[in-house]
C-alpha positions as protocol buffer text, in pm:
chain_id: "A"
residue {
  index: 1
  type: MET
  ca { x: -11508 y: 12201 z: 3268 }
}
residue {
  index: 2
  type: THR
  ca { x: -11453 y: 12499 z: 3492 }
}
residue {
  index: 3
  type: SER
  ca { x: -11709 y: 12762 z: 3570 }
}
residue {
  index: 4
  type: GLY
  ca { x: -11673 y: 13117 z: 3444 }
}
residue {
  index: 5
  type: GLU
  ca { x: -11670 y: 13223 z: 3807 }
}
residue {
  index: 6
  type: ASP
  ca { x: -11303 y: 13128 z: 3833 }
}
residue {
  index: 7
  type: LYS
  ca { x: -11205 y: 13292 z: 3502 }
}
residue {
  index: 8
  type: TYR
  ca { x: -11117 y: 13650 z: 3411 }
}
residue {
  index: 9
  type: TRP
  ca { x: -11323 y: 13884 z: 3198 }
}
residue {
  index: 10
  type: TYR
  ca { x: -11259 y: 14218 z: 3029 }
}
residue {
  index: 11
  type: ASN
  ca { x: -11527 y: 14480 z: 3094 }
}
residue {
  index: 12
  type: PHE
  ca { x: -11569 y: 14701 z: 2786 }
}
residue {
  index: 13
  type: THR
  ca { x: -11767 y: 14963 z: 2976 }
}
residue {
  index: 14
  type: THR
  ca { x: -11510 y: 15023 z: 3249 }
}
residue {
  index: 15
  type: GLY
  ca { x: -11192 y: 14886 z: 3086 }
}
residue {
  index: 16
  type: ALA
  ca { x: -11134 y: 14678 z: 3399 }
}
residue {
  index: 17
  type: VAL
  ca { x: -11038 y: 14314 z: 3431 }
}
residue {
  index: 18
  type: GLU
  ca { x: -11282 y: 14127 z: 3652 }
}
residue {
  index: 19
  type: ARG
  ca { x: -11286 y: 13782 z: 3806 }
}
residue {
  index: 20
  type: GLY
  ca { x: -11610 y: 13591 z: 3773 }
}
residue {
  index: 21
  type: PHE
  ca { x: -11945 y: 13726 z: 3663 }
}
residue {
  index: 22
  type: ALA
  ca { x: -11914 y: 14070 z: 3824 }
}
residue {
  index: 23
  type: SER
  ca { x: -12079 y: 14256 z: 3535 }
}
residue {
  index: 24
  type: PRO
  ca { x: -12363 y: 14190 z: 3292 }
}
residue {
  index: 25
  type: ALA
  ca { x: -12269 y: 13967 z: 2997 }
}
residue {
  index: 26
  type: ILE
  ca { x: -12328 y: 14250 z: 2749 }
}
residue {
  index: 27
  type: ASP
  ca { x: -12039 y: 14444 z: 2906 }
}
residue {
  index: 28
  type: ARG
  ca { x: -11774 y: 14172 z: 2918 }
}
residue {
  index: 29
  type: ALA
  ca { x: -11555 y: 13957 z: 2695 }
}
residue {
  index: 30
  type: GLY
  ca { x: -11403 y: 13628 z: 2795 }
}
residue {
  index: 31
  type: PRO
  ca { x: -11345 y: 13404 z: 2965 }
}
residue {
  index: 32
  type: PHE
  ca { x: -10968 y: 13421 z: 2993 }
}
residue {
  index: 33
  type: ASP
  ca { x: -10740 y: 13209 z: 3209 }
}
residue {
  index: 34
  type: THR
  ca { x: -10527 y: 13495 z: 3342 }
}
residue {
  index: 35
  type: PRO
  ca { x: -10580 y: 13864 z: 3418 }
}
residue {
  index: 36
  type: GLU
  ca { x: -10306 y: 13948 z: 3166 }
}
residue {
  index: 37
  type: GLU
  ca { x: -10495 y: 13771 z: 2886 }
}
residue {
  index: 38
  type: ALA
  ca { x: -10814 y: 13952 z: 2983 }
}
residue {
  index: 39
  type: ALA
  ca { x: -10634 y: 14288 z: 2982 }
}
residue {
  index: 40
  type: ASN
  ca { x: -10531 y: 14222 z: 2619 }
}
residue {
  index: 41
  type: ALA
  ca { x: -10889 y: 14146 z: 2511 }
}
residue {
  index: 42
  type: PRO
  ca { x: -10940 y: 14459 z: 2296 }
}
residue {
  index: 43
  type: GLN
  ca { x: -10624 y: 14391 z: 2095 }
}
residue {
  index: 44
  type: LEU
  ca { x: -10701 y: 14020 z: 2065 }
}
residue {
  index: 45
  type: LEU
  ca { x: -11056 y: 14081 z: 1947 }
}
residue {
  index: 46
  type: ALA
  ca { x: -10940 y: 14340 z: 1693 }
}
residue {
  index: 47
  type: GLN
  ca { x: -10681 y: 14095 z: 1559 }
}
residue {
  index: 48
  type: ARG
  ca { x: -10937 y: 13814 z: 1530 }
}
residue {
  index: 49
  type: SER
  ca { x: -11181 y: 14048 z: 1359 }
}
residue {
  index: 50
  type: ARG
  ca { x: -10918 y: 14139 z: 1098 }
}
residue {
  index: 51
  type: GLU
  ca { x: -10836 y: 13771 z: 1043 }
}
residue {
  index: 52
  type: TRP
  ca { x: -11204 y: 13682 z: 998 }
}
residue {
  index: 53
  type: ALA
  ca { x: -11254 y: 13970 z: 754 }
}
residue {
  index: 54
  type: GLU
  ca { x: -10952 y: 13856 z: 551 }
}
residue {
  index: 55
  type: GLU
  ca { x: -11082 y: 13499 z: 551 }
}
residue {
  index: 56
  type: ASP
  ca { x: -11426 y: 13614 z: 436 }
}
residue {
  index: 57
  type: GLU
  ca { x: -11266 y: 13820 z: 161 }
}
residue {
  index: 58
  type: ARG
  ca { x: -11066 y: 13519 z: 37 }
}
residue {
  index: 59
  type: GLU
  ca { x: -11376 y: 13298 z: 41 }
}
residue {
  index: 60
  type: ASN
  ca { x: -11577 y: 13555 z: -154 }
}
residue {
  index: 61
  type: ASP
  ca { x: -11316 y: 13593 z: -430 }
}
């Protein structure tokens, strides 16, 4: 298993992509394998959130 130090993270506070643990955990999402994946973190998380909400709705019906 690789360390998060060699992965990329999206910083929600600054909107920047960072390599390694440059910022506090509360400010970042990841890890991602590439900077491009990290840059798409807001869209990816929004998509996953929608999918989870739809799944919850189906389970509650």
